[in-house]
C-alpha positions as CSV (number, residue, x, y, z in Angstrom):
1,X,0.0,0.4,0.3
2,X,1.1,3.5,-0.8
3,X,0.1,7.0,-0.3
4,X,0.8,9.9,-2.7
5,X,-0.2,13.5,-2.3
6,X,-2.5,15.9,-4.6
7,X,-3.2,18.6,-2.5
8,X,-2.0,22.3,-3.9
9,X,1.2,21.6,-2.3
10,X,2.2,18.5,-4.8
11,X,1.1,20.3,-7.7
12,X,2.6,22.7,-10.5
13,X,1.6,26.1,-11.6
14,X,-0.3,26.3,-14.8
15,X,-0.4,30.0,-16.2
16,X,-0.6,29.1,-20.5
17,X,-3.2,30.5,-21.8
18,X,-3.8,32.8,-19.3
19,X,-4.6,30.4,-17.1
20,X,-4.0,31.0,-13.2
21,X,-4.3,27.3,-11.3
22,X,-2.4,24.6,-9.4
23,X,-2.2,21.2,-11.5
24,X,-1.7,17.7,-9.2
25,X,-0.9,15.2,-11.5
26,X,-3.1,11.7,-10.4
27,X,-1.7,9.3,-13.2
28,X,-1.5,8.2,-17.1
29,X,-2.7,5.0,-18.3
30,X,-3.2,3.7,-21.9
31,X,-5.6,1.0,-20.5
32,X,-9.8,1.8,-20.2
33,X,-10.7,2.8,-16.4
34,X,-13.3,3.0,-14.1
35,X,-14.3,6.0,-12.4
36,X,-16.5,6.9,-9.6
37,X,-17.1,8.5,-6.6
38,X,-17.6,7.2,-3.1
39,X,-19.8,8.5,-0.3
40,X,-19.1,7.4,3.3
41,X,-21.6,8.2,5.7
42,X,-20.5,8.6,9.3
43,X,-20.0,5.2,10.5
44,X,-19.2,3.9,6.9
45,X,-17.2,1.4,5.4
46,X,-16.0,-0.5,2.4
47,X,-15.8,-3.8,4.2
48,X,-12.0,-5.8,3.4
49,X,-11.8,-7.3,0.0
50,X,-9.5,-8.1,-2.9
51,X,-8.8,-5.1,-5.5
52,X,-10.1,-7.1,-9.0
53,X,-7.9,-4.2,-10.3
54,X,-5.2,-1.7,-9.6
55,X,-7.2,0.8,-7.7
56,X,-6.3,4.3,-6.2
57,X,-8.4,6.2,-3.8
58,X,-8.1,10.0,-3.9
59,X,-9.5,11.3,-0.6
60,X,-11.7,14.8,-1.5
61,X,-13.3,15.5,1.4
62,X,-13.7,14.2,5.4
63,X,-11.3,11.6,6.9
64,X,-11.2,8.0,7.7
65,X,-8.8,5.3,8.1
66,X,-7.4,2.8,5.5
67,X,-5.8,-0.6,6.0
68,X,-4.0,-3.1,3.5
69,X,-3.3,-7.1,3.9
70,X,-1.3,-6.3,6.9
71,X,-4.8,-4.9,8.6
72,X,-2.6,-1.7,10.1
73,X,-4.8,0.9,9.8
74,X,-3.9,4.4,8.9
75,X,-5.1,7.4,9.0
76,X,-6.1,9.8,5.8
77,X,-7.8,12.8,5.2
78,X,-8.8,15.1,2.3
79,X,-5.4,15.3,-0.3
80,X,-4.3,12.0,0.3
81,X,-4.4,9.1,-2.7
82,X,-3.7,5.5,-1.8
83,X,-2.7,3.0,-4.0
84,X,-3.6,-0.9,-3.9
85,X,-2.4,-3.1,-6.7
86,X,-4.9,-5.8,-8.3
87,X,-5.0,-8.2,-5.9
88,X,-4.2,-6.4,-2.7
89,X,-7.1,-6.9,0.3
90,X,-8.0,-3.5,1.5
91,X,-10.8,-1.5,3.7
92,X,-11.7,1.9,4.0
93,X,-13.9,3.0,6.7
94,X,-14.7,6.4,8.6
95,X,-15.8,7.7,11.8
96,X,-17.1,11.0,10.7
97,X,-18.2,10.7,6.8
98,X,-15.7,11.1,3.8
99,X,-16.2,11.6,0.1
100,X,-13.7,9.9,-2.5
101,X,-12.9,9.4,-6.1
102,X,-11.9,5.7,-7.2
103,X,-10.4,4.7,-10.0
104,X,-9.9,1.4,-11.4
105,X,-7.8,-0.1,-14.1
106,X,-5.4,-2.4,-15.6
107,X,-1.6,-1.5,-14.9
108,X,-2.5,2.0,-13.4
109,X,1.1,3.9,-12.9
110,X,0.7,6.8,-9.8
111,X,4.4,7.6,-10.3
112,X,3.5,10.7,-11.4
113,X,2.3,11.6,-8.1
114,X,3.8,12.8,-5.4
115,X,4.8,10.2,-2.5
116,X,3.8,10.9,0.9
117,X,4.8,7.5,2.6
118,X,5.1,3.6,1.6
């Protein structure tokens, strides 16, 4: 299980075409993707299961805890991304609720993101 950042500090300034915003890279892929929004209410949980394909979860709002195969939970909050490889066991839970974008697909490569911790 790897953790990445996608907050403003992990981004770079875009000024082309008179733009003024920060862009945080997430990933690049040549294969089909499934992208979804997950909404966990207070006390919500995504049960312990194996990732069918590579999966990255971007915490957009709220906070919670995630674990990998080792079942050790780690605190996550808005601006954190978690990457699980295909077949990796994992679980997500939130005491107060969270909203996340989940991207699933074969051969995801989050190496363009800023690594937070491994």
